[in-house]
C-alpha positions in Angstrom: 0.0 0.0 0.0 1.3 3.5 -1.0 0.7 5.8 1.9 0.7 9.6 1.6 4.1 9.8 3.3 5.6 7.4 0.8 4.0 9.2 -2.1 5.6 12.5 -0.9 8.9 10.7 -0.8 8.2 9.4 -4.3 7.8 12.9 -5.5 11.0 14.1 -3.9 12.8 11.2 -5.6 11.5 12.3 -9.0 12.7 15.8 -8.3 16.1 14.6 -7.2 16.5 12.4 -10.3 16.4 15.5 -12.4 19.5 16.9 -10.7 21.7 14.3 -12.3 23.4 13.6 -8.9 24.7 10.0 -8.8 27.0 7.9 -6.7 28.8 4.7 -7.4 28.4 3.6 -3.8 26.3 0.6 -2.9 22.5 1.4 -3.1 21.3 2.6 0.3 19.0 5.4 1.3 19.4 8.3 -1.1 22.3 6.8 -3.1 22.4 5.8 -6.8 24.4 2.9 -8.2 25.7 2.5 -11.8 24.3 -0.8 -13.0 26.4 -0.2 -16.1 29.9 0.6 -15.1 30.9 2.3 -18.4 33.5 -0.3 -19.2 32.1 -3.8 -19.6 29.0 -6.0 -19.0 30.7 -8.3 -16.4 27.9 -7.6 -14.0 25.2 -8.8 -16.5 23.9 -12.1 -17.9 23.0 -12.7 -21.5 20.1 -14.8 -22.8 19.3 -15.0 -26.5 16.7 -17.2 -28.0 18.2 -20.4 -29.6 21.2 -20.1 -27.3 22.2 -21.1 -23.8 22.5 -18.7 -20.9 25.5 -16.3 -21.2 26.2 -17.2 -24.9 26.5 -13.7 -26.3 25.9 -14.8 -29.8 27.4 -12.6 -32.5 28.7 -10.2 -29.8 25.2 -8.9 -29.7 25.8 -6.9 -26.5 29.1 -5.0 -26.5 30.6 -2.0 -24.9 32.2 0.6 -27.1 33.1 4.2 -26.2 31.5 3.8 -22.8 28.2 2.8 -24.3 26.3 -0.5 -24.3 25.6 -1.2 -28.0 23.2 -3.8 -29.3 24.5 -4.9 -32.8 23.7 -7.6 -35.4 26.7 -7.3 -37.8 27.7 -10.9 -37.1 24.1 -12.3 -37.5 23.2 -12.8 -41.1 19.4 -13.4 -40.9 17.9 -12.4 -37.6 16.2 -15.8 -37.1 14.1 -14.7 -34.2 17.1 -14.4 -32.0 15.5 -12.1 -29.5 17.9 -11.3 -26.7 18.0 -9.6 -23.3 20.9 -8.4 -21.1 20.1 -9.0 -17.4 21.6 -7.2 -14.4 22.9 -9.8 -12.0 20.8 -8.8 -9.0 17.0 -8.7 -8.7 15.2 -5.6 -7.3 11.8 -5.0 -5.9 11.4 -1.3 -5.0 13.6 0.9 -7.2 14.0 4.0 -9.3 15.7 3.2 -12.6 17.1 5.7 -15.1 18.1 4.6 -18.6 19.3 6.8 -21.4 18.9 5.2 -24.9 18.9 6.0 -28.6 18.3 4.0 -31.8 20.9 3.9 -34.5 21.5 2.1 -37.8 19.0 -0.1 -39.7 16.8 -2.9 -38.7 18.4 -6.3 -39.0 17.4 -8.4 -42.0 14.7 -10.9 -41.1 13.6 -9.2 -37.9 9.8 -8.9 -37.6 8.3 -5.6 -38.9 7.1 -4.6 -35.4 10.7 -4.5 -34.1 11.5 -1.5 -36.3 12.9 1.2 -34.0 11.7 -0.8 -31.1 13.4 -1.9 -27.9 12.8 -1.7 -24.1 13.8 -2.4 -20.6 12.2 -5.4 -18.8 11.6 -5.5 -15.0 10.2 -7.9 -12.5 11.5 -10.5 -14.9 12.0 -14.2 -14.3 15.6 -15.3 -13.7 17.1 -15.9 -17.2 18.6 -19.2 -15.8 15.0 -20.5 -15.6 14.4 -19.9 -19.3 14.5 -22.9 -21.8 16.8 -22.4 -24.7 13.9 -21.7 -27.1 11.9 -19.3 -24.9 11.5 -16.0 -26.8 10.7 -13.4 -24.1 11.1 -13.5 -20.4 8.0 -13.5 -18.2 8.2 -9.8 -17.2 6.9 -6.3 -17.6 8.4 -4.1 -20.3 8.8 -0.3 -20.5 8.8 -0.1 -24.3 11.1 2.2 -26.2 10.0 3.4 -29.7 11.2 6.0 -32.2 9.2 7.8 -34.8 9.0 6.3 -38.3 9.4 9.6 -40.1 5.9 9.5 -41.4 4.5 12.3 -39.2 2.3 9.9 -37.2 2.6 9.7 -33.4 4.6 6.8 -32.0 4.9 7.5 -28.3 7.7 5.8 -26.4 7.5 4.6 -22.7 4.4 2.4 -23.2 3.9 -0.8 -21.2 4.0 -4.3 -22.7 3.4 -7.5 -20.9 5.0 -10.8 -22.1 3.3 -13.5 -20.0 1.9 -10.9 -17.6 -1.0 -8.5 -16.9 -1.3 -5.3 -14.9 -4.1 -3.4 -13.2 -4.7 -0.2 -15.2 -7.3 2.5 -14.2 -8.6 0.2 -11.5 -9.2 -2.9 -13.6 -7.2 -5.9 -14.6 -6.1 -5.1 -18.2 -5.1 -8.0 -20.4 -4.0 -5.7 -23.3 -0.5 -6.7 -24.3 0.6 -3.1 -24.7 -0.9 0.0 -23.0 0.1 3.2 -24.8 1.7 6.0 -22.9 1.1 9.7 -23.2 4.7 10.4 -24.2 5.8 12.4 -27.2 7.3 10.9 -30.3 11.1 11.0 -30.5 13.3 10.6 -33.5 15.9 7.9 -34.1 19.4 8.9 -33.1 18.0 11.2 -30.4 19.0 10.4 -26.8 15.9 9.9 -24.5 15.9 9.7 -20.7 13.5 7.0 -19.5 12.8 6.6 -15.8 10.9 3.7 -14.1 9.8 4.0 -10.5 8.4 0.8 -9.0 7.0 0.0 -5.6 7.2 -3.8 -5.6 3.8 -5.1 -6.5 2.1 -1.7 -6.1 2.5 1.5 -8.1 4.6 1.5 -11.3 5.4 4.8 -13.0 6.9 5.6 -16.4 8.6 8.9 -16.9 10.0 10.2 -20.2 12.3 13.2 -20.3 10.8 14.4 -17.0 7.2 13.8 -17.9 5.1 11.1 -16.2 3.5 9.3 -19.1 1.9 6.1 -17.6 1.0 4.5 -14.2 -0.4 1.1 -13.3 -0.2 -1.4 -10.5 -0.3 -5.0 -9.4 1.9 -6.6 -12.1 1.2 -10.3 -12.2 1.8 -13.4 -14.3 -0.8 -14.2 -16.9 -1.7 -13.7 -20.5 0.2 -14.8 -23.6 2.9 -13.6 -26.0 5.7 -15.5 -24.3 6.3 -18.9 -25.8 8.1 -22.2 -25.0 8.4 -21.4 -21.3 8.7 -23.8 -18.4 5.1 -24.3 -17.2 6.4 -24.5 -13.6 7.5 -20.8 -13.9 4.4 -19.4 -15.5 2.0 -19.4 -12.5 -0.9 -17.3 -13.8 -2.3 -15.0 -11.2 0.9 -14.8 -9.2 1.7 -11.2 -8.1 5.1 -10.0 -9.1 6.8 -8.0 -6.4 10.4 -8.3 -7.6 12.6 -9.7 -10.4 15.5 -9.0 -12.7 16.0 -5.9 -14.9 17.0 -6.5 -18.6 17.9 -4.4 -21.6 16.3 -5.7 -24.8 17.7 -6.8 -28.2 14.7 -7.1 -30.5 16.1 -6.6 -34.0 17.0 -2.9 -34.3 20.4 -1.5 -33.2 20.1 0.5 -30.0 22.5 2.0 -27.5 22.4 2.6 -23.8 24.7 5.2 -22.2 23.3 5.3 -18.7 21.7 2.6 -16.5 21.5 3.9 -13.0 19.3 2.7 -10.1 18.3 3.8 -6.6 17.1 1.0 -4.3 13.9 2.3 -2.7 13.4 -0.6 -0.3 13.9 1.7 2.6 10.5 3.2 1.8 8.8 0.0 2.9 9.7 0.7 6.5 
């Protein structure tokens, strides 16, 4: 339950996030940690469809010039090799800041919906519980999109739900993706995405300082995810914690900041 006191603290955290003040110290009250250290992905796990855990096929996830880059230059046909880069530690209550941009062209053979499409997953299952052929982790996604250059709106920061559902506007919503109120941003433009999560309660999406979506009670259920272990997909189970993962969906994308504040002290 989010009390008024906790909500006031939540607002103060949002304001503090805009200052850009960060610390590399261990996450405690008021301190940020760099999940991405700017040098390598030694603190992360890789899971790509058709491949075993930690097989970074084609050097999909790489660090160059202090940036995590998702690339497909060693792929050939994409072949549904959807991938995710998971931070080693699960979190429950947290404030995540990710700065991303799209670059280059969509990989040959990638589905049309993956054009200028990526995201960050949270409350994800442990990638070590995923069979080799599972496509998406059972998780909640903050989706990242860029405009297609056709003048039509394509807001970023929406919510998608592989193998999950959420409560939206007071009702269980089984829609796979709930569209945010964010603006449309161009490819090659750096965008600041923030995700504030109170365990199994309030989840807030923020894009470039604007709150664009809120929902609650993330839980296992629904479709989209395929070839999973049935023992893991326990429909109706409320998700209060899990892993955070950056997505590789078929279009090159870059991440220059992945910072997190552990908000578990707010539960006290």
